[in-house]
C-alpha positions as CSV (number, residue, x, y, z in Angstrom):
1,X,28.0,-23.8,-10.1
2,X,27.6,-27.4,-8.9
3,X,23.9,-26.7,-8.0
4,X,23.3,-25.5,-11.5
5,X,24.8,-28.7,-13.0
6,X,22.9,-30.8,-10.6
7,X,19.6,-29.1,-11.4
8,X,20.3,-29.4,-15.1
9,X,21.1,-33.1,-14.9
10,X,18.1,-33.7,-12.6
11,X,15.8,-32.0,-15.1
12,X,17.2,-33.8,-18.1
13,X,16.9,-37.2,-16.4
14,X,13.4,-36.3,-15.2
15,X,12.3,-35.6,-18.8
16,X,14.0,-38.7,-20.2
17,X,12.1,-40.9,-17.6
18,X,8.8,-38.9,-18.3
19,X,9.2,-39.6,-22.1
20,X,10.1,-43.2,-21.7
21,X,7.3,-44.0,-19.3
22,X,4.9,-41.9,-21.4
23,X,5.8,-44.0,-24.5
24,X,4.8,-47.1,-22.6
25,X,1.6,-46.0,-21.0
26,X,0.5,-43.5,-23.7
27,X,-0.1,-39.7,-24.1
28,X,-3.4,-39.5,-22.3
29,X,-2.5,-41.4,-19.2
30,X,0.8,-39.5,-19.0
31,X,-1.1,-36.1,-19.2
32,X,-3.6,-37.3,-16.6
33,X,-0.8,-38.4,-14.2
34,X,1.1,-35.0,-14.6
35,X,-1.9,-33.0,-14.1
36,X,-3.1,-35.1,-11.2
37,X,0.2,-34.8,-9.4
38,X,0.2,-31.1,-10.0
39,X,-3.2,-30.6,-8.4
40,X,-2.2,-32.7,-5.5
41,X,1.0,-30.6,-5.1
42,X,-1.0,-27.4,-5.2
43,X,-3.5,-28.6,-2.7
44,X,-0.6,-29.8,-0.5
45,X,1.1,-26.4,-0.6
46,X,-2.1,-24.4,0.3
47,X,-3.4,-26.7,3.0
48,X,-0.5,-28.2,4.9
49,X,2.0,-25.2,4.3
50,X,-0.4,-22.8,6.0
51,X,-1.3,-25.3,8.7
52,X,2.4,-26.0,9.5
53,X,3.2,-22.3,9.6
54,X,0.2,-21.6,12.0
55,X,1.7,-24.3,14.3
56,X,5.1,-22.6,14.0
57,X,3.4,-19.2,15.0
58,X,1.8,-20.8,18.1
59,X,5.1,-22.2,19.2
60,X,6.8,-18.9,18.8
61,X,4.1,-17.2,20.9
62,X,4.7,-19.9,23.6
63,X,8.4,-18.8,23.6
64,X,9.7,-21.9,22.0
65,X,11.9,-22.1,18.8
66,X,9.8,-23.6,16.0
67,X,12.6,-25.1,14.0
68,X,10.9,-28.4,13.4
69,X,7.7,-26.9,12.3
70,X,9.5,-24.5,9.9
71,X,11.4,-27.3,8.4
72,X,8.4,-29.4,8.0
73,X,6.5,-26.6,6.4
74,X,9.6,-26.0,4.0
75,X,9.7,-29.7,3.1
76,X,6.0,-29.8,2.5
77,X,6.0,-26.8,0.3
78,X,9.2,-28.1,-1.6
79,X,7.6,-31.5,-2.0
80,X,4.4,-29.7,-3.3
81,X,6.3,-27.7,-5.8
82,X,8.2,-30.9,-7.0
83,X,4.8,-32.6,-7.4
84,X,3.6,-29.8,-9.5
85,X,6.6,-30.1,-11.7
86,X,6.0,-32.3,-14.9
87,X,8.1,-35.5,-14.4
88,X,8.0,-38.8,-12.6
89,X,11.6,-38.4,-10.9
90,X,10.4,-35.0,-9.5
91,X,7.1,-36.6,-8.3
92,X,9.1,-39.4,-6.5
93,X,11.3,-36.8,-4.7
94,X,8.1,-34.7,-4.0
95,X,6.5,-37.8,-2.4
96,X,9.7,-38.5,-0.4
97,X,9.3,-35.0,1.2
98,X,5.8,-35.9,2.3
99,X,6.8,-38.9,4.2
100,X,7.6,-38.1,7.8
101,X,10.4,-40.5,8.3
102,X,12.1,-39.3,5.0
103,X,11.7,-35.7,6.3
104,X,13.5,-36.5,9.5
105,X,16.4,-38.2,7.8
106,X,16.6,-35.2,5.5
107,X,16.5,-32.9,8.4
108,X,19.3,-34.8,10.2
109,X,21.4,-34.7,7.0
110,X,21.0,-31.1,6.3
111,X,21.6,-30.2,10.0
112,X,24.9,-32.2,9.8
113,X,25.9,-30.6,6.6
114,X,25.0,-27.0,7.9
115,X,27.2,-27.3,10.9
116,X,30.0,-28.5,8.8
117,X,29.6,-25.5,6.4
118,X,29.4,-23.0,9.3
119,X,32.5,-24.5,11.1
120,X,34.4,-24.6,7.8
121,X,33.6,-20.9,6.7
122,X,34.6,-19.6,10.1
123,X,37.6,-21.6,10.7
124,X,39.5,-20.6,7.5
125,X,39.4,-16.7,8.1
126,X,39.7,-15.5,11.7
127,X,40.2,-18.1,14.5
128,X,38.5,-15.8,17.1
129,X,35.2,-16.0,15.1
130,X,35.1,-19.9,15.6
131,X,31.7,-21.6,16.1
132,X,32.2,-23.1,19.6
133,X,29.1,-25.2,20.3
134,X,30.6,-26.9,23.3
135,X,31.0,-23.8,25.4
136,X,28.2,-23.2,27.8
137,X,27.2,-19.7,26.6
138,X,28.4,-19.6,22.9
139,X,27.0,-17.1,20.7
140,X,27.2,-17.5,17.0
141,X,28.6,-14.6,15.2
142,X,30.3,-13.0,18.4
143,X,34.0,-13.2,19.2
144,X,35.0,-16.1,21.1
145,X,37.4,-14.5,23.3
146,X,36.2,-11.9,25.8
147,X,39.8,-10.2,26.1
148,X,39.0,-8.3,23.0
149,X,35.7,-6.8,24.0
150,X,35.8,-3.2,25.2
151,X,34.5,-2.9,28.8
152,X,33.0,0.6,28.7
153,X,31.2,2.7,26.0
154,X,32.7,3.4,22.8
155,X,33.6,7.0,22.2
156,X,32.4,8.9,19.1
157,X,30.4,11.8,17.9
158,X,26.7,11.8,17.7
159,X,24.9,13.9,15.1
160,X,21.1,14.1,15.1
161,X,19.2,14.1,12.0
162,X,17.3,17.2,13.3
163,X,20.6,19.2,13.8
164,X,22.1,21.1,10.8
165,X,25.4,19.7,9.9
166,X,28.3,22.1,10.5
167,X,30.9,22.3,7.8
168,X,34.1,24.0,8.9
Protein backbone atom coordinates (compact mmCIF):
# COMPACT_ATOMS: atom_id res chain seq x y z
CA UNK A 1 0.00 0.00 0.00
CA UNK A 2 2.74 2.55 0.77
CA UNK A 3 4.32 1.81 -2.62
CA UNK A 4 1.03 2.56 -4.37
CA UNK A 5 0.73 5.89 -2.53
CA UNK A 6 4.36 6.73 -3.38
CA UNK A 7 3.89 5.90 -7.08
CA UNK A 8 0.67 7.91 -7.21
CA UNK A 9 2.24 10.97 -5.58
CA UNK A 10 5.35 10.66 -7.77
CA UNK A 11 3.22 10.51 -10.92
CA UNK A 12 1.10 13.45 -9.84
CA UNK A 13 4.16 15.54 -9.00
CA UNK A 14 5.78 14.51 -12.30
CA UNK A 15 2.79 15.75 -14.30
CA UNK A 16 2.58 19.00 -12.31
CA UNK A 17 6.23 19.70 -13.07
CA UNK A 18 5.75 18.69 -16.73
CA UNK A 19 2.79 21.05 -17.17
CA UNK A 20 4.42 23.95 -15.34
CA UNK A 21 7.66 23.68 -17.36
CA UNK A 22 5.61 23.08 -20.51
CA UNK A 23 3.71 26.30 -19.98
CA UNK A 24 7.04 28.18 -19.75
CA UNK A 25 8.85 26.67 -22.75
CA UNK A 26 5.89 25.91 -25.00
CA UNK A 27 4.08 22.85 -26.26
CA UNK A 28 6.37 22.03 -29.19
CA UNK A 29 9.57 22.20 -27.13
CA UNK A 30 7.98 20.12 -24.35
CA UNK A 31 6.89 17.44 -26.83
CA UNK A 32 10.35 17.36 -28.41
CA UNK A 33 11.99 16.92 -25.00
CA UNK A 34 9.57 14.15 -23.96
CA UNK A 35 9.98 12.29 -27.28
CA UNK A 36 13.76 12.80 -27.23
CA UNK A 37 14.18 11.38 -23.75
CA UNK A 38 11.89 8.50 -24.70
CA UNK A 39 14.09 7.62 -27.68
CA UNK A 40 17.23 7.85 -25.52
CA UNK A 41 15.60 5.59 -22.92
CA UNK A 42 14.61 2.99 -25.52
CA UNK A 43 18.12 3.01 -26.99
CA UNK A 44 19.63 2.67 -23.54
CA UNK A 45 17.46 -0.32 -22.66
CA UNK A 46 18.30 -2.08 -25.93
CA UNK A 47 22.05 -1.42 -25.97
CA UNK A 48 23.29 -1.23 -22.41
CA UNK A 49 20.89 -3.75 -20.91
CA UNK A 50 21.92 -6.47 -23.34
CA UNK A 51 25.63 -5.68 -22.93
CA UNK A 52 25.40 -5.76 -19.14
CA UNK A 53 23.58 -9.09 -19.11
CA UNK A 54 26.19 -10.50 -21.51
CA UNK A 55 28.90 -9.50 -19.01
CA UNK A 56 26.89 -11.15 -16.24
CA UNK A 57 26.68 -14.36 -18.28
CA UNK A 58 30.47 -14.29 -18.77
CA UNK A 59 31.04 -13.94 -15.02
CA UNK A 60 28.66 -16.81 -14.32
CA UNK A 61 30.51 -19.01 -16.80
CA UNK A 62 33.75 -18.11 -15.01
CA UNK A 63 32.21 -19.30 -11.73
CA UNK A 64 31.75 -15.86 -10.19
CA UNK A 65 28.60 -14.29 -8.82
CA UNK A 66 27.52 -11.42 -11.14
CA UNK A 67 25.61 -9.39 -8.55
CA UNK A 68 27.17 -6.08 -9.58
CA UNK A 69 26.44 -6.65 -13.27
CA UNK A 70 22.88 -7.71 -12.57
CA UNK A 71 22.23 -4.65 -10.43
CA UNK A 72 23.85 -2.40 -13.04
CA UNK A 73 21.69 -3.93 -15.76
CA UNK A 74 18.56 -3.55 -13.66
CA UNK A 75 19.43 0.08 -12.88
CA UNK A 76 20.06 0.83 -16.55
CA UNK A 77 16.79 -0.76 -17.62
CA UNK A 78 14.91 1.05 -14.84
CA UNK A 79 16.60 4.32 -15.81
CA UNK A 80 15.73 3.77 -19.46
CA UNK A 81 12.11 3.05 -18.57
CA UNK A 82 11.97 6.24 -16.51
CA UNK A 83 13.40 8.17 -19.45
CA UNK A 84 10.64 6.77 -21.66
CA UNK A 85 7.96 7.96 -19.23
CA UNK A 86 6.62 11.44 -19.95
CA UNK A 87 7.76 13.87 -17.30
CA UNK A 88 10.81 15.77 -16.20
CA UNK A 89 10.96 14.33 -12.67
CA UNK A 90 11.02 10.78 -14.02
CA UNK A 91 13.68 11.88 -16.52
CA UNK A 92 15.83 13.26 -13.71
CA UNK A 93 15.50 10.03 -11.73
CA UNK A 94 16.24 8.03 -14.89
CA UNK A 95 19.40 10.05 -15.51
CA UNK A 96 20.44 9.44 -11.91
CA UNK A 97 20.24 5.69 -12.61
CA UNK A 98 22.72 6.20 -15.46
CA UNK A 99 25.40 7.89 -13.36
CA UNK A 100 27.78 5.21 -11.98
CA UNK A 101 28.32 6.92 -8.61
CA UNK A 102 24.59 7.32 -8.08
CA UNK A 103 24.10 3.63 -8.96
CA UNK A 104 26.73 2.61 -6.38
CA UNK A 105 25.02 4.70 -3.73
CA UNK A 106 21.66 3.19 -4.64
CA UNK A 107 23.17 -0.33 -4.54
CA UNK A 108 24.59 0.27 -1.04
CA UNK A 109 21.25 1.68 0.15
CA UNK A 110 19.24 -1.24 -1.25
CA UNK A 111 21.73 -3.77 0.14
CA UNK A 112 21.47 -2.26 3.61
CA UNK A 113 17.67 -2.20 3.42
CA UNK A 114 17.56 -5.75 2.04
CA UNK A 115 19.60 -7.19 4.92
CA UNK A 116 17.44 -5.33 7.42
CA UNK A 117 14.26 -6.70 5.86
CA UNK A 118 15.61 -10.27 5.78
CA UNK A 119 16.68 -10.05 9.42
CA UNK A 120 13.36 -8.49 10.46
CA UNK A 121 11.26 -11.09 8.66
CA UNK A 122 13.07 -14.07 10.11
CA UNK A 123 13.49 -12.84 13.66
CA UNK A 124 9.78 -12.43 14.34
CA UNK A 125 8.61 -15.97 13.65
CA UNK A 126 11.08 -18.73 14.46
CA UNK A 127 14.43 -17.90 16.06
CA UNK A 128 16.06 -21.05 14.68
CA UNK A 129 15.65 -19.68 11.15
CA UNK A 130 17.69 -16.55 11.90
CA UNK A 131 19.90 -15.03 9.24
CA UNK A 132 23.29 -15.32 10.87
CA UNK A 133 25.82 -13.76 8.55
CA UNK A 134 28.70 -13.78 11.00
CA UNK A 135 28.84 -17.59 11.22
CA UNK A 136 31.57 -19.06 9.00
CA UNK A 137 29.28 -21.44 7.13
CA UNK A 138 25.86 -19.85 7.33
CA UNK A 139 23.21 -20.84 4.86
CA UNK A 140 20.25 -18.59 4.24
CA UNK A 141 16.99 -20.47 4.62
CA UNK A 142 18.33 -23.46 6.55
CA UNK A 143 18.00 -24.11 10.24
CA UNK A 144 20.68 -22.42 12.31
CA UNK A 145 20.95 -25.20 14.88
CA UNK A 146 22.31 -28.55 13.74
CA UNK A 147 20.73 -30.42 16.67
CA UNK A 148 17.35 -30.50 14.93
CA UNK A 149 18.65 -32.05 11.68
CA UNK A 150 18.13 -35.79 11.21
CA UNK A 151 21.35 -37.73 10.76
CA UNK A 152 20.11 -40.55 8.54
CA UNK A 153 17.64 -40.92 5.71
CA UNK A 154 14.05 -39.98 6.25
CA UNK A 155 11.79 -43.03 6.23
CA UNK A 156 8.70 -43.09 4.06
CA UNK A 157 6.88 -44.80 1.22
CA UNK A 158 7.81 -44.37 -2.40
CA UNK A 159 5.32 -44.88 -5.19
CA UNK A 160 6.56 -44.76 -8.76
CA UNK A 161 4.45 -43.06 -11.36
CA UNK A 162 4.61 -46.21 -13.46
CA UNK A 163 3.21 -48.48 -10.74
CA UNK A 164 -0.54 -48.73 -10.36
CA UNK A 165 -1.88 -47.33 -7.11
CA UNK A 166 -3.29 -49.99 -4.79
CA UNK A 167 -6.39 -49.03 -2.95
CA UNK A 168 -7.04 -51.22 -0.06
